[in-house]
C-alpha positions, 0 to 999 in steps of 0.5 A: 908451432903447436907441438912446441907450445905443448912441450914448453907447456910441459917444461914449465911444469904443467901436467899436460897430456897428449890426448888433452893436446890431440883434443886442442888440435881437434877443436882448432879445426872446428869454427868453435873460436876467431882466429885471435891470441886471446880466443886461442888463449882461452881455448887453450886454457880450457883444453889442457888445464885442469887445475884452477890452481895452475892457471897463473902457471899457464899464464906465465907459461903462455906470455913466455911463448907468445913474446918469443913468437912475437920475437920471431915475426915483428909487426911491420906496421907504423901505428903508435902503441896506444899505451904510448899515447896514453902515458904521453898524454898523462898529466906530469905533476911535480911533488909540490902540485901533487901535494897542493890537491885537496883532499876532500874527505869521504862525504864531499867525495861521494857528494861530488861523484854524484854530482859529476854523473848528472852533469857531465855530458861527454868524454874529458881528459887531462882535466881536474874536474870531470870524470877523465883520464890523464888529469888531476880530478878525483874521478876516472884513471890515469892521472893523480888525485891523492884520494879519488875514484877510479873508473873504468881504466887501469890504475897509473901506479899511484894506488890512491884510489878510495873506490874502484869502479870495474870488475877485476879478475883475480888469480888463486895462489899456486899451492904447488909453488916449491922454489925457496919454501924451504926456509918457509917451512922451517919457520912455520915448524915452530907452531907444529904441535904433534899428537897420536890420532886414530887406531893404533897402526904404527909400531912403538919400537921403544915400548916394544923393546921394554915389553918384551924384556918384561916378558922374558925374552918373549916378543910383545909387539905394541902399537900406537896411533899415528902421530899427526900434527894437530894444530889447526890453522885458518889462513885469510889471504888477501889478493888482488890490487897491491898484492900482485907485487908480492905473488911470489912471496905469498905462493911460497908461504902458502905452498910451505903452509899447505905443506906442514898444517894438516888442518888448513882452511884458506879463504880469500878477501881483498884489502880487508875482511868485510861480511863475504870471503871466498874460496876460489878467486875465479869464481868469487862473485858467485860462490862467496860465504857468509863470514858469520857462517865461517865464525860459527863454523870454526872453534877458538882452538884454530889459529888465525893467520891473515896474509896481506900488505894492509895496504888501502885507503884508510875508508876501507877500515873505518868507514861504511861503503869504505870497501873499493869494490861494493858497499859494506854496511859495516866497517872493516874494523868491525869485522876485524874485531869479530874475528879477533874475537872469534880466535884470539890467537891470531897474527897478520903476516905482511908481505910489504918490507916493513921499512914502508910501514910507517908511510901507510896510514892503513898498516898502522890502523890495522897494526892497532886493531891487531894489538901490534901482532903484525909481522913481516914475511921474513924468517925472523918475522914469521918465526915470531909470530909462530911463537906468538901463536903457540903459546 
């Protein structure tokens, strides 16, 4: 079975070596881990995957392999899956009932949350007041409220949370994704501007012929510096949350950008840029970079491309402390203005279908901040964005 697993990873584009496979077998003979799927997943990833940009590809390959194994050895248990019980327990609200729920506003919502934390002594479920699950309270998870705080559990899919009280794991986008990137490369190519840089190391054929002719046929070789793409691009990528729906498209765009732009710097953010950014999602809590430092490091010659669906609570843009993950002393709108002042040539690429933009208040706010320089991630949208950046 493990040999099949090894070949399965290789088939899915993971460069797993025989030596790494033997290391995994040797480790499994020790007592380093408990016999569980989760522990084997982490151990195999640690021993077989050398590059963190391949973690997402490994996750997909592991899930596919585990699905095949689970189908071959079905469980005979009679237990009802927990997620069935949770979904069944979640309160079903009609559109009219959802519309009737009150939006409390930022200040009142935070005050109510503090009161609940002080008053509540036990677990609640299905209600409309306490911190619980499956109800219409503004606090908890698994239920519905048009403006709430999600605590300690998965989203029900409504994406209306103002804050999220949990530490979420985000993955870096796969920079080696090649399928479907050709069209993106063609669109991004409109931004390229070539210049000759460095030592003279490339034959200038036309000048050599002309110079040889002027020299009565005596060969006169002319050399020029190699041509490089002189455009410098700073790319900020939104990751996690609602962006999970757009991973495949953003990976194709990211891979195309890495191929087309020689001078490319990439940083991550979640929902809206704030006082810190990061380069590696696996270490984003430990290795953050001050946004002020990035503003000082790159001059205005750089082009700024922000990639994100701009789908969030409006408080995350307009309110101090509005970030779903931490307390931000200054609103996201303030940091957006600083980014645009530092890099006037800037665009926002949005993977969310443009037909949905009119239903997202946060998209309207960010489009206004960007002075309408928001474009969909389509061939036409990217071409229009690159034309604007090339001016």
